[in-house]
N, C-alpha and C positions, 0 to 999 in steps of 0.2 A: 193503806192502798185504797180502801173503799172510800175514805174521806176525800182523797185526791181525785178519784174518778167522779165522785159526787160534785166536787167543786168545779171540775172541768165541764161536766154536763150542765151545771147551773150557769156557768159563764157562757157556754154556747147557747143555752136557752135564752138568756138575757139578750145576747146579740141577735138571735132569731126574732124575739119579740120586738126589739127595736126596729129591725128591718121590716117586719110585717107592718108595724104601726106606721112607719115612714111611707111605705107603699100604699097603705090604705088612705092616709091623709092626702097623698098625691092624687087621689081620685077626685078630690074636691078643691084642692088648693095647688097653687104653684109653689115650687121649692122655695122661692124667695119670700113667700108669705108665711112659711112655716117657721116654728121655733122649736128649739130643743125641748123646752118645757112641754109643749104640746105632744111631742113624740114620746117623751118620758111618761107623761100622764097616760097617754093611750096605750103604751106598752106595759104599764104597771111597774115601771122601775123609777128610781130616783134620777134626778139630773146628774148626780155624781156617778151613778151606775152608767148612764149614757157616756159620760166622759172617760170612764174607765175603759170603754170599748172603742169609742170613736172620738176623733177630734172635732168633727163638725158633721152636718147633715150630708154634704156632698160625699164624704168618705163612706157613709152608709151605702149610698148608691154605687159608688165605685166598687166596694167590696161585694156587693150583690151581683153586679154585672160582669166584673172581670172574669170569674170562673166560667160563666156562660160563653163569653167571647173566646176565651182561651181554649175551651173544649172544641168549639167549632173550628177555630184556626188550627189547632193541633191535628184534627182530622184532615184538613185541607193541605197543610204543609207537606204531608207525607204521600200525597197523591202524585203519580208520575205524569199523567197526561194534563196538558194545559186545559183541555176541554173539561175534564173532571173538576179541575180547580175552579173554572168559571161556573160550572153547575153548582158546586159547593157554595160559591159566593152568592149565587141567586137563592139557594136554599137558606143560607144564613139570613138574608134580608127578609125572605118570606116567613121563616120561623120566628124571627124577632120583630115582625111588623107590629104586633100589639105593644111590645116594649118601646119601639120607636114612637108609636102613637102616644103612649103615656108620656114619653120624654118631651114630645112636642107640646102636649097639653100642659104638662107640669113645668115647662120652660127649663129643662135641664139637658137639652141636646148637646151642649158643650161637654158635659161629663161623658156622655156616650161617645162623642167624637174623640175625646182624649183616649179613652180605652181602645176604640177602634184604631186610632193612629198607632198606639203602642203595639197592638197586635199586627198591624200592617208592617211595622218596622221589624218585628220578629219574623214575620213571613218572608219579607225580602232578604233579611240577613241570612235566613236559612236556605232560601231557594236561589238566590242570585249568584251567578258564577262569573260575573263581569270582572275582568282583571283590574279595572279602575274603580271598584266599588269602595269608595271612601269619601270622607267629607271633602268638598261640599256636595259632590254629586249625590251621595247617599242621602244626606239631609234633605236636599231639595226634591229628590225623586220621591222619597217617602211622604214629604209634606204635600207635594203636588198630587200624587196618586191617592193618598188618603183623603184629602179634601175633595178632590174631584169625584171619586167613587162615592164617598159619603153623601155629598150634596146631590148627586144624581139619584141615589136611592131614596134619600130623604124627600126629594121633590116628587119622586114616583109615589111614595106613600102619601104625601100631603095632597096630591092631585087625584087620589082615589084609585091608583094602580090600573089606569086605563090600558096601558100597554101590557102585552103578555110578558111573562117572566122570560121567555125565549128572546123576545125583542130587546128587553133590558140587558140580558146577558150578552147578546150580540153587540149592543151599543158599548158596553164596558169593555168587551174584548177588542173592539175596534179602537177605542181610546188607548188601550194597553199596547197595541201593536205600533 
């Protein structure tokens, strides 16, 4: 039993080291400029160890960001008032602004967008009560809303967040109506 727990802890430690090394390298490089060998060397593991845990570098980021996004969306999904959901959305982007800034600098916003879209799909599947909520309406609604909201917030972050959070939340709310 102790050996099994030790092995599990070692496996988790290796994944954590790889993730930390990836995030550290992204401070000075774009994702497309990084190699698995660099990440493995920086994390102190072999390339084989990297591939035991991840298939590629984007998967490292996906596994890092998915729980963060899921946690925030889980909190929002169960809110009753639309006003609170909009406030949560604003809080989400405010809280994750440093992550979005890193994604912009590291040129991996598409990974963040994919995770965001998956969470938006889960959000709408859980909260939508429309009787005609099925393909193609579901597919296009989720794509439209995810892309629109994501781009509005990304632009807000890129342009230095000149508008207040309240103004941005009202803008998104108006789009949603």
